[in-house]
KETORVO-983279 format. One line per 4 residues: number of its first residue (from 1); for each residue x, y, z of N, C-alpha, C, O. Coordinates in pm, whole numbers, plus 50000, padded with zeros to 5 digits. Example, Ala and Ser with C-alpha at 12.3 -4.5 7.8 and 13.67 -1.06 7.14 Angstrom:
<atoms>
1	51319/49431/50780/51230/49550/50780/51320/49670/50780/51424/49668/50846; 51285/49775/50708/51367/49894/50714/51290/50003/50787/51341/50114/50804
</atoms>
This chain:
<atoms>
1	50085/49884/50000/50000/50000/50000/50089/50123/50000/50195/50124/50063; 50046/50224/49929/50121/50348/49932/50026/50466/49928/49910/50452/49889; 50077/50581/49968/49998/50702/49971/50084/50818/49920/50206/50810/49920; 50018/50924/49878/50088/51040/49825/50119/51137/49937/50041/51155/50030
5	50235/51200/49927/50277/51293/50032/50313/51428/49970/50347/51437/49852; 50305/51531/50051/50339/51664/50005/50457/51722/50081/50519/51817/50034; 50490/51668/50197/50600/51720/50277/50659/51604/50358/50621/51488/50342; 50750/51639/50444/50811/51537/50530/50719/51514/50648/50713/51596/50740
9	50648/51404/50646/50555/51369/50751/50602/51238/50816/50691/51170/50765; 50540/51206/50928/50565/51079/50996/50436/50999/50988/50328/51051/51017; 50448/50872/50950/50331/50787/50929/50333/50671/51028/50437/50611/51053; 50216/50642/51082/50199/50529/51173/50087/50442/51116/49970/50467/51144
13	50123/50341/51035/50020/50255/50973/49981/50139/51065/50057/50097/51152; 49860/50088/51043/49812/49972/51118/49707/49899/51035/49622/49962/50972; 49715/49766/51034/49616/49683/50966/49554/49591/51071/49626/49519/51141; 49421/49594/51082/49351/49511/51178/49240/49433/51108/49182/49480/51010
17	49213/49314/51161/49103/49231/51113/48995/49232/51220/49023/49209/51338; 48871/49260/51179/48758/49264/51271/48674/49138/51253/48648/49095/51141; 48633/49080/51366/48557/48955/51360/48465/48944/51482/48481/49016/51580; 48369/48853/51473/48281/48822/51586/48294/48674/51619/48342/48594/51539
21	48248/48640/51740/48245/48501/51785/48105/48470/51834/48040/48553/51898; 48058/48351/51803/47923/48312/51846/47913/48295/51997/47804/48311/52053; 48023/48263/52064/48018/48236/52208/48038/48360/52294/48025/48352/52416; 48069/48474/52234/48090/48597/52310/48033/48716/52233/48053/48725/52111
25	47963/48807/52300/47911/48924/52230/48021/49025/52199/48125/49028/52266; 47998/49106/52099/48092/49213/52068/48172/49186/51942/48169/49076/51886; 48242/49289/51900/48330/49280/51784/48474/49281/51834/48512/49364/51916; 48551/49187/51784/48690/49173/51824/48780/49218/51710/48738/49221/51594
29	48903/49253/51744/48999/49292/51643/49136/49233/51676/49170/49211/51792; 49212/49209/51571/49347/49157/51587/49437/49230/51488/49404/49244/51370; 49552/49275/51537/49645/49349/51451/49727/49253/51367/49770/49148/51415; 49750/49290/51242/49828/49210/51148/49972/49261/51146/49993/49380/51124
33	50070/49174/51168/50210/49218/51157/50247/49234/51010/50178/49185/50921; 50357/49304/50987/50404/49320/50850/50481/49197/50803/50483/49166/50684; 50545/49127/50897/50628/49014/50856/50666/48931/50979/50646/48973/51093; 50720/48814/50952/50782/48730/51054/50927/48711/51013/50955/48672/50900
37	51019/48737/51104/51161/48721/51076/51218/48611/51164/51176/48594/51278; 51313/48536/51110/51382/48434/51189/51518/48490/51227/51603/48512/51141; 51538/48511/51356/51664/48564/51409/51713/48468/51516/51642/48440/51613; 51834/48417/51498/51892/48318/51590/51799/48198/51609/51779/48150/51721
41	51743/48151/51499/51655/48035/51496/51526/48054/51576/51459/47957/51611; 51492/48180/51604/51367/48213/51672/51286/48305/51581/51340/48396/51518; 51157/48280/51576/51070/48361/51493/51025/48485/51569/50975/48474/51681; 51043/48602/51508/51003/48727/51569/50896/48794/51483/50904/48795/51360
45	50796/48848/51551/50687/48916/51482/50725/49062/51464/50772/49127/51558; 50705/49114/51343/50739/49253/51312/50610/49330/51285/50537/49298/51191; 50583/49431/51369/50466/49517/51350/50510/49649/51288/50626/49688/51300; 50419/49719/51222/50455/49848/51161/50505/49946/51268/50450/49954/51378
49	50608/50019/51233/50665/50120/51321/50645/50258/51258/50633/50269/51136; 50643/50363/51340/50636/50498/51282/50756/50520/51191/50870/50489/51228; 50731/50573/51072/50841/50600/50979/50798/50707/50880/50683/50751/50880; 50892/50748/50797/50865/50854/50700/50840/50800/50559/50828/50877/50464
53	50833/50668/50545/50804/50607/50415/50659/50634/50376/50570/50637/50462; 50635/50652/50249/50497/50673/50202/50438/50543/50149/50355/50544/50058; 50479/50431/50207/50428/50300/50168/50449/50201/50282/50528/50225/50374; 50377/50091/50275/50397/49979/50368/50358/49851/50296/50273/49851/50207
57	50423/49743/50335/50398/49614/50273/50371/49511/50382/50443/49505/50481; 50267/49430/50363/50235/49321/50455/50260/49190/50382/50207/49169/50273; 50339/49102/50442/50369/48973/50383/50244/48884/50390/50172/48885/50491; 50218/48809/50284/50101/48721/50282/50104/48620/50397/50000/48586/50452
61	50223/48572/50432/50234/48477/50544/50185/48539/50673/50123/48472/50756; 50212/48668/50692/50170/48737/50814/50017/48749/50819/49957/48734/50925; 49955/48777/50705/49809/48785/50700/49747/48648/50725/49652/48636/50803; 49801/48544/50658/49751/48408/50678/49765/48364/50823/49674/48304/50880
65	49879/48393/50882/49905/48355/51021/49809/48425/51116/49762/48364/51212; 49781/48552/51091/49688/48626/51176/49547/48571/51162/49475/48558/51261; 49507/48537/51040/49375/48476/51019/49365/48343/51095/49262/48315/51156; 49469/48263/51092/49468/48135/51164/49468/48156/51314/49409/48077/51388
69	49534/48262/51361/49544/48290/51504/49408/48327/51566/49388/48311/51686; 49316/48376/51484/49183/48416/51534/49114/48299/51604/49052/48319/51708; 49124/48180/51549/49054/48064/51605/49149/47965/51672/49113/47849/51691; 49267/48010/51706/49366/47921/51768/49308/47856/51894/49258/47925/51983
73	49315/47725/51901/49264/47651/52016/49119/47608/52005/49067/47544/52097; 49052/47643/51897/48912/47606/51876/48901/47510/51758/48961/47532/51653; 48825/47404/51777/48805/47308/51669/48695/47352/51574/48702/47327/51454; 48593/47418/51627/48478/47459/51546/48504/47601/51493/48476/47699/51562
77	48555/47610/51373/48596/47738/51315/48477/47822/51267/48489/47944/51256; 48363/47758/51239/48247/47830/51186/48182/47922/51290/48092/47999/51256; 48228/47916/51415/48174/48007/51515/48234/48148/51500/48190/48241/51569; 48332/48164/51412/48395/48293/51388/48343/48352/51257/48334/48283/51155
81	48310/48480/51261/48262/48549/51142/48357/48666/51115/48374/48753/51200; 48419/48666/50998/48512/48771/50960/48432/48886/50898/48360/48866/50800; 48445/49004/50956/48368/49120/50910/48442/49200/50803/48389/49225/50696; 48566/49239/50834/48643/49322/50742/48785/49338/50794/48818/49299/50906
85	48867/49395/50711/48999/49443/50754/48994/49595/50747/48918/49652/50669; 49074/49659/50827/49076/49804/50827/49220/49852/50831/49298/49814/50919; 49255/49936/50736/49387/49998/50732/49371/50138/50790/49290/50217/50742; 49449/50167/50893/49447/50301/50952/49584/50363/50936/49686/50297/50951
89	49584/50490/50908/49709/50563/50891/49702/50690/50972/49619/50778/50946; 49789/50699/51072/49801/50820/51153/49914/50901/51092/50025/50850/51076; 49887/51026/51057/49985/51110/50989/50017/51230/51077/49929/51308/51112; 50146/51243/51113/50193/51359/51188/50253/51459/51090/50328/51420/51000
93	50220/51588/51104/50279/51687/51016/50428/51703/51048/50481/51637/51138; 50495/51790/50974/50640/51807/50988/50679/51844/51131/50777/51792/51183; 50603/51933/51195/50636/51975/51332/50627/51859/51431/50717/51840/51512; 50519/51783/51424/50505/51669/51515/50606/51559/51480/50653/51489/51569
97	50639/51544/51353/50741/51446/51314/50876/51482/51374/50947/51394/51424; 50912/51609/51370/51039/51653/51430/51037/51634/51581/51137/51592/51640; 50924/51665/51643/50913/51644/51787/50928/51496/51823/51003/51461/51914; 50857/51410/51750/50867/51266/51774/51011/51220/51761/51059/51141/51843
101	51080/51268/51659/51219/51230/51636/51308/51278/51751/51399/51207/51793; 51282/51400/51803/51364/51452/51911/51342/51376/52041/51435/51363/52121; 51221/51327/52063/51190/51254/52187/51232/51107/52177/51282/51050/52274; 51212/51046/52059/51236/50903/52044/51364/50869/51970/51390/50752/51943
105	51444/50967/51937/51566/50938/51862/51535/50919/51716/51423/50942/51672; 51633/50876/51644/51613/50855/51502/51520/50737/51480/51494/50661/51573; 51470/50722/51359/51365/50626/51331/51414/50485/51301/51336/50402/51255; 51539/50457/51326/51585/50320/51307/51632/50264/51441/51655/50339/51536
109	51647/50133/51448/51678/50066/51575/51827/50074/51610/51866/50029/51718; 51909/50129/51523/52054/50124/51545/52115/50258/51583/52233/50263/51617; 52040/50366/51580/52091/50498/51612/52072/50529/51759/51976/50484/51822; 52165/50606/51813/52158/50648/51952/52172/50799/51956/52258/50855/51888
113	52088/50865/52034/52096/51010/52048/52139/51041/52189/52089/50983/52285; 52232/51135/52201/52283/51173/52332/52242/51314/52372/52265/51353/52487; 52182/51392/52283/52143/51528/52316/52012/51529/52393/51941/51429/52402; 51981/51646/52449/51858/51658/52526/51736/51657/52434/51745/51690/52316
117	51623/51616/52491/51498/51614/52417/51434/51752/52421/51340/51775/52497; 51484/51845/52340/51428/51980/52338/51393/52014/52194/51478/52016/52106; 51266/52041/52174/51220/52084/52042/51102/52176/52062/51012/52147/52141; 51103/52287/51993/50989/52378/51998/50974/52446/51863/51073/52469/51793
121	50854/52478/51828/50829/52560/51711/50742/52679/51749/50677/52740/51664; 50742/52712/51880/50666/52825/51933/50766/52935/51966/50854/52914/52049; 50755/53051/51903/50847/53161/51929/50842/53203/52075/50735/53230/52129; 50960/53207/52140/50969/53252/52278/50919/53153/52380/50891/53192/52493
125	50906/53027/52346/50856/52932/52445/50893/52790/52411/50959/52762/52311; 50849/52702/52496/50868/52559/52472/50733/52498/52439/50631/52536/52495; 50734/52406/52351/50610/52340/52313/50606/52314/52165/50695/52356/52091; 50504/52247/52124/50491/52211/51983/50351/52247/51937/50252/52215/52002
129	50345/52313/51826/50217/52338/51760/50220/52256/51632/50303/52281/51545; 50131/52162/51621/50131/52076/51504/49995/52013/51484/49903/52033/51564; 49985/51937/51377/49859/51872/51347/49884/51725/51313/49993/51685/51272; 49779/51646/51332/49785/51507/51289/49649/51474/51228/49549/51540/51252
133	49650/51370/51149/49527/51327/51083/49520/51175/51086/49621/51107/51067; 49403/51124/51108/49380/50980/51104/49292/50952/50983/49186/51013/50965; 49336/50860/50902/49255/50818/50788/49242/50667/50793/49335/50598/50836; 49130/50615/50748/49113/50470/50749/49035/50426/50627/48956/50501/50570
137	49060/50304/50591/48994/50244/50475/48954/50102/50513/49037/50025/50563; 48829/50066/50489/48782/49930/50516/48804/49844/50392/48781/49888/50279; 48847/49723/50415/48872/49627/50307/48790/49502/50334/48782/49456/50448; 48730/49447/50231/48654/49324/50245/48738/49208/50194/48814/49222/50098
141	48724/49095/50258/48800/48976/50220/48728/48900/50108/48606/48906/50096; 48804/48831/50029/48749/48740/49930/48678/48627/50004/48731/48572/50101; 48558/48593/49961/48477/48492/50031/48547/48356/50035/48543/48287/50137; 48611/48317/49927/48680/48187/49923/48799/48185/50018/48829/48083/50079
145	48867/48299/50031/48981/48307/50123/48935/48286/50267/48997/48209/50341; 48829/48353/50307/48776/48337/50444/48727/48194/50465/48751/48136/50571; 48660/48140/50366/48609/48003/50375/48722/47900/50388/48702/47795/50449; 48838/47929/50331/48951/47835/50341/48998/47814/50484/49064/47714/50513
149	48966/47908/50574/48999/47893/50716/48884/47830/50794/48899/47800/50912; 48768/47810/50730/48652/47753/50797/48564/47859/50862/48469/47824/50933; 48592/47987/50840/48516/48097/50899/48396/48133/50813/48389/48099/50695; 48301/48204/50876/48189/48262/50802/48226/48405/50763/48320/48463/50817
153	48150/48460/50670/48180/48593/50619/48067/48688/50652/47950/48650/50644; 48100/48811/50687/48005/48923/50712/47876/48873/50763/47785/48952/50789
</atoms>
């Protein structure tokens, strides 16, 4: 998935699957990781992190694994009804992106910052004036794909 950008923003993407269960009231959700990595012969789950990329990719194995995890431990899979997937994107403007970077360090796992966490864009003061936006898109699953797990659809 990708989106168009006009400036240097910070993006926080998330993909969730919404479902119901016959044995419990309410709508449940489960977050989909972007990938599974094998490090030192151990499998690690990778979730989306805040970054400045205008795209994100979800591995099919991660989506399949999340779908299977919904009914983990249950033999009767038809008690689960898959409603939809939802992609949410939290967008921080340039000011909030700079603030986030100053508080959390650089956006990769290997950088270390030693300076103080001081950032302001307010003349004569401390603080941040910025904006953020949340956008979301609902996605429907292919009926045959949902059926392959033994689940019901919508």
